[in-house]
C-alpha positions as a Markdown table, in Angstrom:
| # | Residue | x | y | z |
|---|---|---|---|---|
| 1 | Unk | 191.9 | 17.4 | -115.4 |
| 2 | Unk | 190.6 | 17.4 | -111.7 |
| 3 | Unk | 189.0 | 14.0 | -112.2 |
| 4 | Unk | 192.5 | 12.8 | -113.1 |
| 5 | Unk | 194.0 | 14.4 | -110.1 |
| 6 | Unk | 191.4 | 12.9 | -107.7 |
| 7 | Unk | 191.9 | 9.4 | -109.2 |
| 8 | Unk | 195.8 | 9.7 | -108.9 |
| 9 | Unk | 195.3 | 10.9 | -105.2 |
| 10 | Unk | 193.1 | 8.0 | -104.5 |
| 11 | Unk | 195.5 | 5.6 | -105.9 |
| 12 | Unk | 198.4 | 7.3 | -104.1 |
| 13 | Unk | 196.5 | 7.0 | -100.7 |
| 14 | Unk | 195.9 | 3.3 | -101.2 |
| 15 | Unk | 199.5 | 2.8 | -102.1 |
| 16 | Unk | 200.7 | 4.9 | -99.0 |
| 17 | Unk | 198.4 | 2.9 | -96.6 |
| 18 | Unk | 201.2 | 0.4 | -95.9 |
| 19 | Unk | 204.0 | 3.0 | -95.1 |
| 20 | Unk | 201.6 | 4.9 | -93.0 |
| 21 | Unk | 200.9 | 1.8 | -91.0 |
| 22 | Unk | 204.5 | 0.9 | -90.7 |
| 23 | Unk | 205.2 | 4.5 | -89.3 |
| 24 | Unk | 207.4 | 5.9 | -92.0 |
| 25 | Unk | 207.9 | 9.7 | -91.5 |
| 26 | Unk | 207.8 | 10.6 | -95.2 |
| 27 | Unk | 204.5 | 8.8 | -95.8 |
| 28 | Unk | 202.2 | 11.2 | -93.7 |
| 29 | Unk | 203.0 | 14.5 | -95.5 |
| 30 | Unk | 202.7 | 12.6 | -98.9 |
| 31 | Unk | 199.3 | 11.4 | -97.9 |
| 32 | Unk | 198.1 | 14.7 | -96.7 |
| 33 | Unk | 199.1 | 16.2 | -100.2 |
| 34 | Unk | 197.3 | 13.3 | -101.9 |
| 35 | Unk | 194.1 | 13.8 | -99.8 |
| 36 | Unk | 194.2 | 17.5 | -100.8 |
| 37 | Unk | 193.4 | 16.6 | -104.5 |
| 38 | Unk | 189.8 | 15.6 | -103.8 |
| 39 | Unk | 189.1 | 18.6 | -101.8 |
| 40 | Unk | 190.5 | 21.0 | -104.3 |
| 41 | Unk | 188.6 | 19.1 | -107.2 |
| 42 | Unk | 185.4 | 19.1 | -105.3 |
| 43 | Unk | 185.4 | 22.7 | -104.8 |
| 44 | Unk | 186.2 | 23.4 | -108.5 |
| 45 | Unk | 183.3 | 21.2 | -109.5 |
| 46 | Unk | 181.2 | 22.8 | -106.9 |
| 47 | Unk | 181.2 | 26.2 | -108.8 |
| 48 | Unk | 178.4 | 25.2 | -111.3 |
| 49 | Unk | 176.1 | 24.1 | -108.7 |
| 50 | Unk | 176.1 | 27.7 | -107.2 |
| 51 | Unk | 174.8 | 29.1 | -110.4 |
| 52 | Unk | 172.9 | 26.5 | -112.4 |
| 53 | Unk | 171.8 | 23.4 | -110.3 |
| 54 | Unk | 169.1 | 23.3 | -107.6 |
| 55 | Unk | 169.4 | 20.9 | -104.7 |
| 56 | Unk | 172.2 | 19.4 | -102.6 |
| 57 | Unk | 175.6 | 19.8 | -104.5 |
| 58 | Unk | 177.1 | 16.4 | -104.7 |
| 59 | Unk | 180.7 | 17.7 | -105.2 |
| 60 | Unk | 180.6 | 19.0 | -101.6 |
| 61 | Unk | 180.6 | 15.4 | -100.4 |
| 62 | Unk | 183.9 | 14.9 | -102.4 |
| 63 | Unk | 185.3 | 18.0 | -100.9 |
| 64 | Unk | 184.3 | 17.0 | -97.4 |
| 65 | Unk | 185.9 | 13.6 | -97.7 |
| 66 | Unk | 189.0 | 15.1 | -98.9 |
| 67 | Unk | 189.2 | 17.5 | -95.9 |
| 68 | Unk | 188.7 | 14.7 | -93.4 |
| 69 | Unk | 192.4 | 14.0 | -93.1 |
| 70 | Unk | 193.1 | 17.6 | -92.3 |
């Protein structure tokens, strides 16, 4: 489910790039919402790494990229 939301959020961010560049007011809050999907999904996928996987958790990268916009 979260992979689908991350994919939809990425597509939405690509589609919102032009309205953001044009300075439309509605586009910035919508882009913030779409950028929250990767950070939420990354933290959800991060949980198995805490218990079962040794090494650097790759979903943390997804989560941090999602939080860059904030």
